[in-house]
PAZAPA-4460 file (N, C-alpha, C; in steps of 0.05 Angstrom, whole numbers, plus 32768, in hexadecimal, padded with zeros to 4 digits):
% residues 150
    n_x    n_y    n_z   ca_x   ca_y   ca_z    c_x    c_y    c_z   seq   type   mol
   8C06   808B   8449   8C05   8089   842C   8BF8   806E   8425     1      M     A
   8C07   805A   841C   8BFD   8040   8416   8BFF   802E   842E     2      Y     A
   8BE9   8020   8434   8BE8   800F   844C   8BE7   7FF2   8446     3      K     A
   8BDD   7FEB   842E   8BDA   7FCF   8426   8BE1   7FCC   8409     4      R     A
   8BF8   7FC0   8403   8C03   7FBE   83E8   8BFF   7FA2   83DE     5      I     A
   8BF8   7FA0   83C5   8BF5   7F86   83B7   8C0A   7F84   83A1     6      L     A
   8C19   7F6E   83A1   8C2D   7F69   838C   8C25   7F50   837D     7      I     A
   8C25   7F52   8363   8C20   7F3B   8352   8C3A   7F2F   8349     8      G     A
   8C3E   7F15   834F   8C57   7F07   8348   8C51   7EEE   8338     9      V     A
   8C61   7EEA   8323   8C5D   7ED1   8313   8C77   7EC1   8311    10      D     A
   8C8C   7ECA   831F   8CA5   7EBC   831E   8CB9   7EC6   830A    11      G     A
   8CB0   7ED8   82F8   8CC2   7EE3   82E4   8CD6   7EF6   82F1    12      S     A
   8CED   7EFB   82E5   8D00   7F0D   82F0   8CF4   7F29   82F5    13      P     A
   8CE3   7F32   82E2   8CD6   7F4C   82E5   8CC4   7F4D   82FE    14      E     A
   8CB5   7F38   8303   8CA3   7F38   831A   8CB3   7F35   8334    15      S     A
   8CCA   7F27   8333   8CDA   7F25   834B   8CE8   7F40   8352    16      M     A
   8CEF   7F4F   833D   8CFA   7F6A   8342   8CE4   7F7C   834E    17      K     A
   8CCC   7F79   8344   8CB5   7F89   834F   8CB0   7F80   836C    18      A     A
   8CB3   7F67   8371   8CAF   7F5D   838D   8CC3   7F6A   83A0    19      L     A
   8CDC   7F6A   8398   8CF0   7F77   83A9   8CEA   7F94   83AE    20      R     A
   8CE2   7FA3   8399   8CDB   7FBF   839C   8CC3   7FC2   83AE    21      D     A
   8CAE   7FB1   83AA   8C96   7FB2   83BA   8C9C   7FAD   83D8    22      A     A
   8CAD   7F99   83DD   8CB4   7F93   83F9   8CC2   7FAB   8406    23      V     A
   8CD4   7FB7   83F8   8CE2   7FCF   8402   8CCF   7FE6   8407    24      R     A
   8CBC   7FEA   83F5   8CA9   8000   83F8   8C97   7FFA   8410    25      L     A
   8C8D   7FE2   8412   8C7B   7FDA   8428   8C8A   7FDE   8443    26      A     A
   8CA3   7FD6   8444   8CB3   7FDA   845C   8CB6   7FF7   8463    27      K     A
   8CBC   8007   844F   8CBF   8024   8453   8CA5   8031   845D    28      L     A
   8C8F   8028   8453   8C75   8034   845A   8C67   8026   8471    29      L     A
   8C74   8010   847B   8C68   8000   8490   8C4C   7FF5   8487    30      N     A
   8C4B   7FEC   846E   8C32   7FE3   8462   8C31   7FC5   8462    31      A     A
   8C19   7FBA   8461   8C15   7F9E   845D   8C1A   7F97   8440    32      T     A
   8C27   7F80   843B   8C2D   7F78   841F   8C20   7F5D   8419    33      L     A
   8C0D   7F5D   8406   8C01   7F45   83FC   8C0E   7F3E   83E1    34      D     A
   8C13   7F25   83DD   8C1E   7F1C   83C4   8C0A   7F09   83B7    35      L     A
   8C04   7F0D   839E   8BF1   7EFC   8390   8BFF   7EEE   8378    36      L     A
   8BFE   7ED4   8378   8C07   7EC3   8362   8BEF   7EB8   8354    37      F     A
   8BEA   7EC1   833C   8BD3   7EB8   832D   8BDC   7EA3   8318    38      V     A
   8BD0   7E8C   8319   8BD7   7E76   8307   8BC2   7E75   82F1    39      I     A
   8BCB   7E78   82D8   8BB8   7E76   82C1   8BAB   7E5A   82C1    40      P     A
   8B91   7E59   82BB   8B83   7E3F   82BB   8B90   7E2A   82AA    41      P     A
   8B9A   7E30   8293   8BA6   7E1B   8282   8BC0   7E10   828E    42      R     A
   8BCF   7E21   829B   8BE8   7E18   82A9   8BE0   7E07   82C1    43      I     A
   8BCC   7E0F   82CF   8BC2   7DFF   82E6   8BBA   7DE4   82DC    44      Y     A
   8BAA   7DE3   82C7   8BA0   7DC9   82BD   8BB7   7DB7   82B3    45      A     A
   8BCB   7DC3   82A7   8BE2   7DB3   829C   8BF4   7DA9   82B3    46      Q     A
   8BF9   7DBA   82C6   8C0E   7DB4   82DA   8C04   7DA7   82F4    47      C     A
   8BEB   7DAC   82FB   8BE0   7DA1   8314   8BDF   7D83   8315    48      A     A
   8BDB   7D77   82FD   8BD8   7D5A   82FC   8BF2   7D4C   82F5    49      E     A
   8C07   7D5A   82EE   8C20   7D4E   82E7   8C2F   7D46   8301    50      Q     A
   8C31   7D2C   8305   8C3E   7D22   831D   8C5C   7D1F   8317    51      D     A
   8C6D   7D29   8329   8C8A   7D26   8327   8C95   7D1C   8341    52      I     A
   8CAD   7D11   833F   8CBA   7D07   8357   8CD0   7D1B   835E    53      V     A
   8CD1   7D24   8377   8CE5   7D37   8381   8CF6   7D28   8395    54      V     A
   8D10   7D29   8391   8D22   7D1C   83A4   8D2B   7D31   83B9    55      H     A
   8D25   7D2B   83D2   8D2B   7D3D   83E8   8D48   7D3A   83F1    56      Q     A
   8D52   7D4D   8400   8D6D   7D4D   840A   8D73   7D34   841B    57      K     A
   8D5F   7D2A   8429   8D63   7D13   843B   8D62   7CF9   842B    58      N     A
   8D60   7CFA   8411   8D60   7CE2   8400   8D45   7CD7   83FA    59      G     A
   8D30   7CE0   8407   8D15   7CD6   8402   8D0A   7CE2   83E8    60      N     A
   8CF9   7CD3   83DB   8CEC   7CDC   83C3   8CCF   7CE4   83CA    61      A     A
   8CC6   7CFA   83BF   8CAB   7D03   83C5   8C9C   7D09   83AA    62      M     A
   8C83   7D00   83A9   8C73   7D06   8391   8C64   7D21   8396    63      H     A
   8C64   7D31   8381   8C57   7D4B   8382   8C4E   7D53   8366    64      T     A
   8C3E   7D67   8364   8C37   7D70   8349   8C4B   7D85   833F    65      S     A
   8C4D   7D87   8325   8C5F   7D9B   831A   8C58   7DB7   8323    66      L     A
   8C3E   7DBC   8325   8C34   7DD6   832E   8C3D   7DDB   834B    67      L     A
   8C3B   7DC8   835C   8C43   7DCB   8378   8C61   7DD0   837A    68      Q     A
   8C70   7DC2   836A   8C8D   7DC6   836B   8C94   7DE3   8362    69      M     A
   8C87   7DEC   834D   8C8C   7E08   8343   8C84   7E1C   8358    70      E     A
   8C6C   7E18   8365   8C63   7E2A   8379   8C77   7E2B   8391    71      E     A
   8C80   7E14   8399   8C93   7E12   83B0   8CAC   7E22   83AA    72      N     A
   8CB7   7E1F   8391   8CCF   7E2E   838A   8CCA   7E4C   838A    73      E     A
   8CB3   7E54   837F   8CAD   7E70   837E   8CA9   7E7B   839B    74      L     A
   8C9B   7E6D   83AB   8C96   7E76   83C6   8CAF   7E77   83D7    75      F     A
   8CC2   7E65   83D2   8CDC   7E66   83DF   8CEB   7E7F   83D7    76      D     A
   8CEA   7E86   83BD   8CF7   7E9E   83B3   8CEB   7EB7   83C0    77      A     A
   8CD0   7EB7   83C2   8CC2   7ECE   83CE   8CCA   7ED1   83EB    78      I     A
   8CCA   7EBB   83FA   8CD2   7EBC   8416   8CEE   7EC5   841A    79      K     A
   8D00   7EBE   8407   8D1C   7EC7   8409   8D1D   7EE5   8406    80      T     A
   8D0F   7EF1   83F3   8D0E   7F0E   83EF   8D02   7F1B   8408    81      V     A
   8CEC   7F10   8412   8CDF   7F1B   842A   8CF3   7F1C   8442    82      S     A
   8D01   7F06   8446   8D14   7F04   845C   8D2B   7F17   8458    83      T     A
   8D36   7F18   8440   8D4D   7F2A   843A   8D45   7F47   843F    84      E     A
   8D2D   7F4F   8437   8D24   7F6A   843A   8D18   7F71   8455    85      E     A
   8D12   7F5C   8465   8D08   7F60   8480   8CEC   7F69   8482    86      G     A
   8CDA   7F5F   8470   8CBE   7F67   8471   8CAD   7F4F   8469    87      H     A
   8C98   7F4A   8478   8C87   7F33   8474   8C76   7F36   845B    88      E     A
   8C72   7F20   844D   8C61   7F20   8435   8C4C   7F0A   8438    89      V     A
   8C32   7F11   8435   8C1D   7EFD   8436   8C19   7EF3   8419    90      A     A
   8C1C   7ED8   8415   8C1A   7ECC   83FA   8BFF   7EC0   83F6    91      I     A
   8BF3   7EC7   83DF   8BD9   7EBE   83D6   8BDB   7EB3   83BA    92      H     A
   8BCA   7E9F   83B4   8BC9   7E94   8398   8BAD   7E93   838E    93      T     A
   8BAA   7E96   8374   8B90   7E93   8367   8B94   7E86   834C    94      R     A
   8B7F   7E7A   8342   8B80   7E70   8326   8B6E   7E82   8316    95      V     A
   8B78   7E8C   82FF   8B68   7E9D   82EE   8B79   7EB0   82DF    96      G     A
   8B6D   7EC6   82D5   8B7B   7EDA   82C6   8B8A   7EED   82DA    97      D     A
   8BA3   7EF3   82D4   8BB3   7F03   82E6   8BA8   7F1F   82EB    98      A     A
   8B9F   7F2C   82D6   8B95   7F47   82DA   8B7B   7F47   82EB    99      V     A
   8B69   7F35   82E4   8B50   7F33   82F3   8B55   7F2B   8310   100      E     A
   8B68   7F19   8314   8B6F   7F10   832F   8B7A   7F26   8340   101      G     A
   8B8C   7F36   8335   8B98   7F4C   8344   8B83   7F62   834A   102      L     A
   8B72   7F68   8337   8B5E   7F7D   833B   8B4A   7F73   8351   103      I     A
   8B40   7F5B   834E   8B2D   7F50   8361   8B39   7F4E   837D   104      E     A
   8B51   7F44   837F   8B5E   7F41   8399   8B61   7F5D   83A6   105      F     A
   8B6B   7F70   8397   8B6F   7F8B   83A3   8B55   7F97   83AD   106      S     A
   8B3F   7F93   839E   8B26   7F9E   83A7   8B1B   7F8F   83C0   107      Q     A
   8B1D   7F75   83C0   8B12   7F66   83D7   8B24   7F67   83F0   108      S     A
   8B3D   7F6E   83ED   8B4F   7F6F   8404   8B57   7F8B   840C   109      H     A
   8B4D   7F9F   83FE   8B52   7FBB   8406   8B6E   7FC4   8401   110      G     A
   8B7B   7FB9   83EC   8B96   7FC3   83E5   8B93   7FDF   83D9   111      N     A
   8BA6   7FF1   83E0   8BA5   800C   83D6   8BBC   8011   83C2   112      D     A
   8BCC   7FFD   83BC   8BE1   7FFF   83A7   8BE5   7FE3   839C   113      L     A
   8BE8   7FE1   8382   8BEF   7FC8   8374   8C0A   7FCC   8367   114      I     A
   8C1C   7FB9   836B   8C37   7FBA   835F   8C39   7FA3   834C   115      V     A
   8C41   7FA9   8333   8C46   7F94   831F   8C60   7F9A   8311   116      V     A
   8C6C   7F85   8306   8C83   7F88   82F6   8C7C   7F8C   82D9   117      G     A
   8C8D   7F9A   82CB   8C89   7F9E   82AE   8C9C   7F8B   829F   118      S     A
   8C91   7F7D   828B   8CA2   7F6A   827C   8CB3   7F78   8268   119      S     A
   8CAE   7F91   8263   8CBE   7FA0   824F   8CB7   7F99   8233   120      G     A
   8CA0   7F8C   822E   8C98   7F86   8213   8C91   7F9F   8203   121      K     A
   8C97   7F9F   81EA   8C8F   7FB5   81D9   8C71   7FB4   81D2   122      G     A
   8C68   7FC6   81C1   8C4C   7FC7   81BA   8C43   7FAD   81AD   123      M     A
   8C53   7FA2   819B   8C4B   7F89   818D   8C48   7F72   81A1   124      A     A
   8C5A   7F70   81B4   8C58   7F5B   81C8   8C40   7F5E   81D9   125      G     A
   8C39   7F77   81E1   8C21   7F7C   81F1   8C07   7F75   81E1   126      R     A
   8C07   7F7B   81C7   8BEF   7F75   81B7   8BEB   7F58   81B4   127      L     A
   8C01   7F49   81B0   8BFF   7F2C   81AC   8BFA   7F1D   81C7   128      I     A
   8C0A   7F24   81DB   8C0A   7F15   81F4   8BFA   7F22   820A   129      L     A
   8BF4   7F3B   8207   8BE7   7F49   821D   8BFB   7F52   8232   130      G     A
   8BF3   7F61   8245   8C05   7F6B   8259   8BF6   7F6D   8273   131      S     A
   8C00   7F5F   8288   8BF3   7F61   82A2   8BF5   7F7D   82AD   132      V     A
   8C0D   7F89   82AB   8C10   7FA4   82B6   8BFD   7FB8   82A8   133      S     A
   8BFB   7FB7   828E   8BE9   7FC9   8280   8BCC   7FC4   8288   134      T     A
   8BC4   7FAB   828A   8BA8   7FA5   8292   8BA2   7FAE   82AE   135      G     A
   8BB5   7FAB   82C1   8BB1   7FB4   82DC   8BAF   7FD2   82DD   136      V     A
   8BC1   7FE0   82CF   8BC1   7FFD   82CF   8BA5   8007   82C5   137      V     A
   8B9B   7FFB   82B0   8B81   8005   82A5   8B69   7FFD   82B5   138      H     A
   8B6A   7FE7   82C4   8B52   7FDE   82D2   8B52   7FE4   82F0   139      Q     A
   8B68   7FEA   82FB   8B6A   7FEE   8318   8B5C   8008   8321   140      S     A
   8B4F   8006   8339   8B43   801D   8345   8B56   8029   835A   141      H     A
   8B6E   801E   835E   8B82   8028   8370   8B9B   802D   8361   142      V     A
   8BAE   803A   836E   8BC8   8041   8361   8BD6   8027   8359   143      A     A
   8BE6   8029   8343   8BF5   8012   8339   8C12   801C   8335   144      V     A
   8C25   800C   8340   8C41   8011   833B   8C4B   7FFC   8329   145      L     A
   8C56   8004   8311   8C61   7FF1   82FE   8C7F   7FF3   8300   146      V     A
   8C8C   7FDD   8308   8CA9   7FDC   830B   8CB5   7FD3   82F1   147      V     A
   8CC6   7FE4   82E5   8CD3   7FDE   82CC   8CEA   7FCB   82D0   148      K     A
   8CEF   7FBB   82BB   8D06   7FA8   82BD   8D21   7FB7   82BD   149      P     A
   8D36   7FA9   82C6   8D50   7FB6   82C6   8D5A   7FBD   82AB   150      D     A
***
């Protein structure tokens, strides 16, 4: 059935639920699972240059960017889910529009299923804010699984 699954994750509870479902599905189908974290350009510009001090467990202080700290926390959460579910996840990042990033990645990497979380926004929220899941469903050339929130 599906051999190469792509999951879009942004760190939201909805995307983390979708991640867990995608990992379980990939394990069941013995499929490869790619994870794509797309960073909006304005967030990248704001956070990549913000230097913060992180105090490590050994007492040392380390300088890092706010963006790097956020990515590390997200990637740790992803690795935890992957380990708990017992299936490897290949993590990729891009800067740009989430819908465009997911569509381009799936085409260039041969993914045959895209999994995204649904934020549960109503019509007004989608009109004002847009919807990654709606955009992917309408633009994808492969199957899309939209995971609904709890």
